[in-house]
N, C-alpha and C positions, 0 to 999 in steps of 0.2 A: 312420346307420340311423334315427335319430329323424326326420330330415327326409324320407327316402325312403319309409319304411314306418311311418307313424304308426299304421296299423291293427295292426301287430304289437305296438307299444308299448302300445296300448290293450288288446289281448288279454292281454299280460303283466300289466298293471295289474289287469285283471279277475280273472285267475287267482290272482295272489298275494293280492289283496284278499279273495276268498272263502275261500281257505285260512286266512288269518290270522283272519278273523272266525269261521270254524268252530272253529279251535283256541282262540280266546278265549271260546268258548261263547256267542256271540251268537245269540239265538233267530232262527230262520228260515234259518240257514245250515248246517243239518245236513249238507247235501250239498256243502259247500264243498270237500271233499277232491277233487272232480273237477277243481279247479284244477290239480292235479298232472298229471292226464291231458291237460289243455290244454297245459301246458308240454311234455309229451312230444311232442305233435303239432308244436308250434312248433319244438322242437329237431330233430326229424326233417326238417322242412321246411328250416330254415336250414342245417343241417350238410350235407344232401344237395345243397343249392344251391351251397354253397361248393365242395364236391368236384366237382360236375358242371361248374361254370364253370372250375375249375382244370384238369380233364381236357380240356375242350373247347379251352382255350388252350394245352395242353401244358405247364402251369406247376405242376401239382399235385405236392406233395412231402409224404410222410408226416411227415417230421421237422418241416417248417414247420407243418403242421397241428397236430401234438401240442404244439408250442411255443406256438402262438397260443392253443390251448385252455388250456394251463397258465397263460399270462399272464392269460387271462380269468377263470379259476376259482380258482387257488390262493392268490393274495395275500390276498384277503378271507376265503377259507375258513380259511386258517391263522391269520389274525388272530382270527377269531371263536372257533375251537376253543381257541386259546391262552388267551384271556380266560376262556372257560368253564371250562377246566381249572384256572386259577388261582383262580377264584371257588369252585369245588367244594372246593378244598383247605381253605377257611376256613368255608364256609357249608353244605356238604352233609354229612350224617351219614357217618361212615367206611365203613359197609357199602355205601352208595350211591356213595361216592367211588370205590370199587373198580369198580363197574359203569360209572361214568362214564369211568374210565380205559380200561376195555376197549372201550367204544364209541368213545372217541377214537382208539385204535389202529386199530380196524376202519374208521373213517371215513378215516383217513390212507391206508389200503391199499385204499380204494375197495370195501370189502365190507361196509359197515354194513347194507345190506339183508339180507345173509345172516346177519349177527350178530343183528339184531333178529328175524328170522324164527325163529331157533333159541332165542331167550331171552325173548321177551315176547309179550303180547297187545296189539297196537297200539291196540285200541279200549277197553282197560281204562282208566277215568278216571284211575287213579293213575299211569299211564304219562305223563300230561301233565307230571309233574315231572322227566322225563328231558330234560336240555338238548339232547341231540343226536339225539333220536328222529327228527327230520325229515330227517336226513342219509341215511335209507334211500333216498329218491328221488334224491338226488345220487349215491348208489352205483349205482343203475340207469342214470342218465344217463351217468356216467363209463364204465361197462361198455359202453354203446352207443357212446360216442365212441372207445373203444379198439378195438372190433371192426368197427364199421360201415365205416370207410374201406377196410379190406381187401376187404370185400364189394363196396363201391362201385367200387373200381379194376377189379375183374373185370367187374361187371355193366354199369357205365355205358359201357363200350366196345362193348357189344352193341347191335345195331340194335333189338332187341325189349326194351329195358330197362323199358318200361312194363308189358309182359306179365309179365316176370320179377318186377318189384316187386309186382304184384298177386298173383302166385302165392305169393310169400313172405308177403305180408299175409294171404292166406287160410290158409296153414299156421299162421301165428302165432295167428290167431283160433281155429282148431281146437285148437291146443295149450293156449291159455288157457282155452277152454271145458272141456276135459278136466281140466286141473289144478284149476280152480275146483270141479269136482265131487269130485275126489279129496282135495284139501287147500286150502280157501279161504284159509288164512293164507299158504301158500306162493304161491298165485296172486297174492295181494296184494303180496308183497314181492319176488319173484324176477323177474329180467330176462326169462327166456324167455316168461313169461306176459304181459309188458308190451311185448315187441318190436313187436307188431302196431300199438300206438298210435303209435310212432315212424314206422312205415311208412305210416300215413295221411298224415303230413307228407311223407314221401318220395314218395308217389304224387302229391301236389300239385305237387311239383317236376318230376317226369319227364313228367307229362302235358303235351303240347305246346300252345302257344298257339292252334293252329288249331281247338281245340275250343271256342273262344268261341261261345256260342250267342247269336244276336241277341236273343232274348227275355230271356235272363239279363243281357245287357249293358244292354238298354233299361230294365230295372227293377232295376238294381243297388242303388240306394239303398233301395228298399222291401225287397228281399231281405235286405240287411244288417240292417235294423231287425227283420225277422222272425227272423233267425238269432240276433241278440242276445237277443231275447225268449225264444227256445228255450233258449239257454244259461242265462239267468236262471231259467227255469222248472225246469231240471234241478237247480239248486242246492236248490230247494224239494222236488222230487220224490224225489230219491235220498237215502238215509241210510246209516248204517254197517251196517244189516242186509242191504243189497243185495249180491249177489255180483258177482264179476268173471269174465267179461264179462256184460253184460246189455243189453236194448234201450235203456235210458236212457243208458248209457255210450256205446253206438254212436251215439246221437243227438248226444251231446256231441262225439264225435270227428268225425263227418261235418260238423256245423255249423262246427266250428273249421277243418276242411280247406277247406270252401267259402269261408269268410271269408278265409282266406289266399290262395286262388286268385283271389278277387274283387279283393283288394287288389293283387295282382300285375298283373291284366289291366286293371282300371279303378279306379285310386286315387281316393279321395274328394277332390273339389275344391271343395266348397261352403265358402266362407270362414267362415260362421257355425259350421258343423259342426267345422271345424278349430280354431276358437277354443274351442269347448266341450270339445274333446279335450285341451287343454293340461294340465289337472291329471292326466289319465290318462297322458299322455306322460311327465310328471314321475315318476309312480309306476312307469311302465314302465321308465324309465331306472334307477331305484334298486331294481327288483324283485328282483334277485339278492341284494342286501344286505338287503332287507326279509325275504326268505325265510330267509337265514342267521341273522338276529338274532331273528326272532319267537319261535322255540321257546326259546332260552336266556332271553329276557326273561320269557316265560310261566313257565318252570320256576323260575327264581330269584325271580320275583315271588311264586309260590306258597310257596316256601321262606321268603320274607320275611314271609309272612302277608298279602300283598295279595290281596284278593278281587276278581278281575276281573269278577264278576257285578254288582258295584256300579258304577253309571254313572260316578261320579267316578274310581274306580280304573281302570276300563276306559279312560276318556279320558286319564288320566295315562300309562298304559302304552303306549297308541297314540302319544301325543306323544313319549315316550322312544324308541319303536321307530322312528318316522319320522326323528327327529333323528339318532340314531346311525347309521341306515342311510344317510342323506344324507351324513354326514361320512365314513363308510366308502367310499361310492361316489366322493366327490370326492377324497379324499386317499389312498385305497389302490387302489380299482379303476381309476380313470381314469389315474393316472400310469403304472401298470404296463402298461396296454393300449397306451399311447403309447410303448412301448419305453423306459420308464424303466429305466436300467441296461442293460449289454450282455447278450446272451443267456447268455454264460458266467457273468457275475456274477449274473444272475437265477437260473440253475439252481443255482449254488453256494449262494446265499442260501437258496433253497427247501430244498435238501438239509440245510443246517445247521439251519434252523428245524424241519423235519420230524423230524430226528434228535433234537433237543432235546426236542420234544414227546413223542416215543416214549420217550426216556430218563426224563423226568419222570413219565410215566404208569406206566412200569415200576417206578420207585422207589415211587410211591404205592401200587401194588398190593402190592409186597413189604412195605411197612410196615403193610399191613392197612387202609390209609386213615387212619392216625394220623400221617402226616408233619406235623410242627410242632404236633401236638395229642395228644401222648402222655398228657397228664394226663386225657384223656377215656376212656382205655381201660377202667379198671375199671367205671365206670358204664355205658358203652355195651355192654360185653360182658355185664353182668348183664341189661340191658334186652333185648339180642339173645336171651339165653336165654329170657326171658319171652315173646318173640315167636316162638318156635319153632313149627313146625307142631303143631297140636292134633288128634291122631288118636285120643284116648281111651285105651283099655286097651293097644293095641298097633298098630304100623303094619300088622300082618297083618289088622286089622279094617277095612282099606280094600281090600276084595277082592270079586269077584263070587261067591265061595264062602264060606259060613259056616264059621267056625273055632270049634269048641266047646271048644278048649283055651285058646288065647291070648285069646279074646274073651269069656271068662266069668270073673267074679270071685266067689269064694265058692260054697258048695254050694247054699245056699238062695236061688235067683234070685228077686228081687222086682221087678226092672225088665227089660223088653226095650226097648232104645233102637233105633228103626228110622228110617232115613232116609239122607241124604247127608252131606256134610261139616258141614252145619248141625246134624245130629244128633250127629255125632262130638264137636263142641266142647262138648256138654252133659254128656258122660260124667264128666269130671273134676269138674264142679259137683255132680252127684248123689253121686259118691263122697266128695267133700269134706264134704258135709252129714251123711254117716254112713259112715265108712270100712268099717264091718262089713256094709253092705248088699250083697246079691248082685245083680250086673248082668250081663245078656247083651247084647253090642253087635252089632247087625245093620246095618252101615253100608257104603255103597259110594259113593265120590265121584261127584258129578254124576248120581246115580241117584235120581230122585224116588220117594218112598214111595207107590206106587199099584199096584194089581194090573191086569194085562192090557194096560195102556196103554203105548205108546211115545211119548216126547216128543222132538222134534228139538232141535238146538242153535238159536242165534239166527239162523243162516244157513238154517234150514229143512231141515237134513240130519240123518240118523240114524246118526252114526258108531259109537256104543256102545249103541244102544238095545236091541239084542237081548240083549247081556250083562246090561243092567239088567233087562229083562223076566224073564230066567231067574233073576237074583238075587232079584227080588221074588216069583217063583214059589216059590223055596226058602224064603223067609220065610213065605209063606202056608202051606206044608207044616208049618213049625215051629209056627205058631199052631194049625193043625188037629190036630197031634199032642198038644196040651195038655201038652207036655214041661215047660213052666213055667206051669202052670195058675193059680197064685196071683199071677202077675206083673202089674204095671201097665205098659201099653204107652205109651212116650213117643215121639211122632212129631214130627219137625221137618224143615224144608227152607226155602230162601228163598221158595218159592212164587211168585216172580215169573214162573216158567216157565209158569204157567197164564194169565197176562195179557199177556205180552210180545209185541210185534209181531214178526213173522218166524218165530214158532214154528209147528210143525205137530204134529198129534196123529194117531197111527195105532192103530186098534183092529181086531184080526183082519184085518190087512193092508189095511185101507181107511182113508182119511183121514176124520177127523171134526172137528167144530168145537170151539172152546174151551168152549162151554156143555156139550157132551157130556163133554169131559175133566173138567170140574168135577164133573159127576154121577158119573163113574167114581171120582173121588177120594172123594167122600162115600160112595159104595157100599162102597168098600174099608174105610173107617172103620167103617161099620155092620156089615160082615161080621165084623170083628175083635170088635166089641162083642157080636155075636150068639153068639160062642163063649164068652162069659162074662168077657172081659177088661175092665178099666177102661182107657179110652184118653184120653190127655191130649196135646193139641198145644201145643207151646211155640213161640211166634212167633219169627221171626228178630229179632235185635237191631236197633234203629233205626239208620239210617245216613244220611249225607249223600253217599254214593258216593265220598268221598275216603278215602285210606288212613290210617286213624286211628292205626294202630300206627306207621307211618312219621312221622306228624305228631308223636307223642310223642317219637320218636327225634330228630326235627329240633329240637324245643324244648329237649331236653336238650343237644344239640350246641351250640346257640346260647345256652345258659344263660337260656332264657326260661321263662315259666310254662307247665306242661303243661295247665293249665286252659284255655289259649287254644285247645285242640283241641276243646272242647265245641262243640256246634252247636245251632241253633234246632230245636225240635221241628217247627215249621211247615215247615222245609226237608225233613225226613224225610217228613212227610205229603204234601208236594207231589211229592216224588220217588217215593214208594211208595204213593200213594193207591189205585191199582187193586189192589195186593197186599193192602193193609189191608182193602179192601172184600171181596176174595175170602175172607180169613180170617174176617171178620165174618159172611159168608153161611154158612160152615161152622159157626160158633158158633151161628147162629140155628137150625141143624138139631139142636141139642142136644149138640154135641160140646164137651167141656171145653177151654178155651183159657187158657193162661197168657201174658199180654202182658208181655214184658220191658220195654216202655216205661213200665209202671206203676212199675217200680223205678228206671229210668234217666232218666226225663224228667219235667220240669215244663214251664217255658217253654223251658229248654235241656235237651238230652240230654247225658249225661256220657260223655266218652271215657275218663276216668280216675275212679277212686273210691278213697279212702283212699291216694292216691299210687300206685295200681296202674294200669297200662295195661290197660283192659278188652278192647281189640281187638288182634288181630295183623295185620289188614289192613283192607279196606274193609267187611267184614261179619262175619268170624269172630271169636269170642271167643278171647283168649289163654288159656293154661293157668291162670295166676293169676287172670285175669279171670273165667273160668268157675268156678273154685273159690270166689271171693268171692261171685259172684252165687248160686251154688248154696247157699252157707252162709246168705246173707241171706234167700233165699226158702225155706230149709229144704226143698229139693226131695225129700229122702229121705222126708218125710212123705207124699208122693204114694203111697207103697206101701200106706198104710193108709186113705187117703181119696182119692176121685177128683179132688178139686180143692182147691187151697190158695189162699186169698185172700191177696193180697200186702199186707203191713202197710205202710201209707203212711208210717209212721215210718222205714222203710228208705230213703225217698227223700232223697237229699242235696239240700238246697235251695240253688241257686246264688245268689250275690249279684249281682243284675243290674247294680249299679254297677261291678262288676269285669269285665263282659263287654267284649270287644274291639269 
């Protein structure tokens, strides 16, 4: 393959390279995930070519096809997930070990894409710590390998196989477009919305060579350069906020398809060009092992405290990745491809290993993740309790309807807490600073505290915006009724939704800009103040976008210092600069703001204080963290004065010499 189709190896190298650099967080590669789409086109092209040639020669056998796929895929795959499972038993916190075991079993049964669709948000930065997250794409490929040959046996015997393939491609595009509108996450993970990508490659196979265009052949080298430029540009153009499918993705798929067809009809023959391609051919050869290993190395690197954002750490991790991938390719992939062991022996060995992995994963889940680590159970369970969901007065306070029974504490309400989950997590803090204070909680997850305005998700869609608008309308009626006329109104939210790319804003059924959305928010605050209420906005806690609760859990698991989870204040400012500016503009309009970073940050921002984990995830306060902060800031005093100045003596000053 490497000698005959150097172009395919270069495409593989490019695809796996941009995926890896994207996952390593290298700047400029935000669209690197399109490398997976390139792989899908290549797979469709190669698999359909194998089947078409076999059918043409009358030698195609489903059994032989599946056996060769198994020899190609399973040895390295089982090796990597076995090592990952063993590492998780010692280095991953028990609750995460259970998740890892579940993802291992789902990967073994070729349904990891379905598992991750049901259980995670792929683009959540904290998911980078999942060692098998990348197997979702292998699940999609394996489902294609399983079902496509049956389709091909029927269709490839038809005279109009090109027309039939194009028809299926068109149906796949329509299905993907529809699903991306209904459920973007499902469209990302599930095979039905991805099948059209494989069929771009299939189309390249079934199109006969007679369609060689003289102009295309005459300028093949120039066209190759242009198409490679297009692919590179797509990596920069596309990011995680883009939906599937979209024009940029189609450009990527079409460019890949044409490159594959060009390589088939007119292979590159320039000696200098072939020499320059050698490093890419090498990376293409080991691309499967590179893809298998990159996510476990990232995940366990994060768990070991290696920061891949540092150049030296990134270089080290890439060196380790290439080294182990080369060894896996040479000593595991290649021997089994060359019929190492008989077919019966191979299948028996695979069955034994897969059964052992399944059994060990099951035992790990049954033990609660404490297999060989029973001594950790008391401390981890206590910490898990601290990291439980922070819903305030009651889970019923996370609803589109106000609950005047469960969401009110005391008869004399002095606080109305309004907002989303970032308002919920403050309720315990207010209550802890004065347990006798009366609170009414008006909160609804993912619902920005603003009147009249609908805000989309990061995909530009409005799945729950009407419920949110109705909820905020009910809150407005509460304010207007003066039911709690003496209350101070505490408002909070992450506020990133006012500045984040990909967001859309709808006012009276028409789209408006972010500047108008900001004006509507400020008008909402002024409207409440005009009714005689004191309004205080409490900023979201500083964050570095990593799961700080999980970080503390991991440090306890590894018997390391929990202070290692603290992070540079400059990292927060860099990540949330636009949000900070938004809140400052609101403050400049005269609204009272309590900045939590005044308590939590100097040079470093604290993830723990007084031995307590302040965060339960990447942004929300834990229950004990909220109580500690509320007590330190004496939040209950807001009921008598509109603003409390944070006492700088409350700031825990970190010892810079002890920083990692």
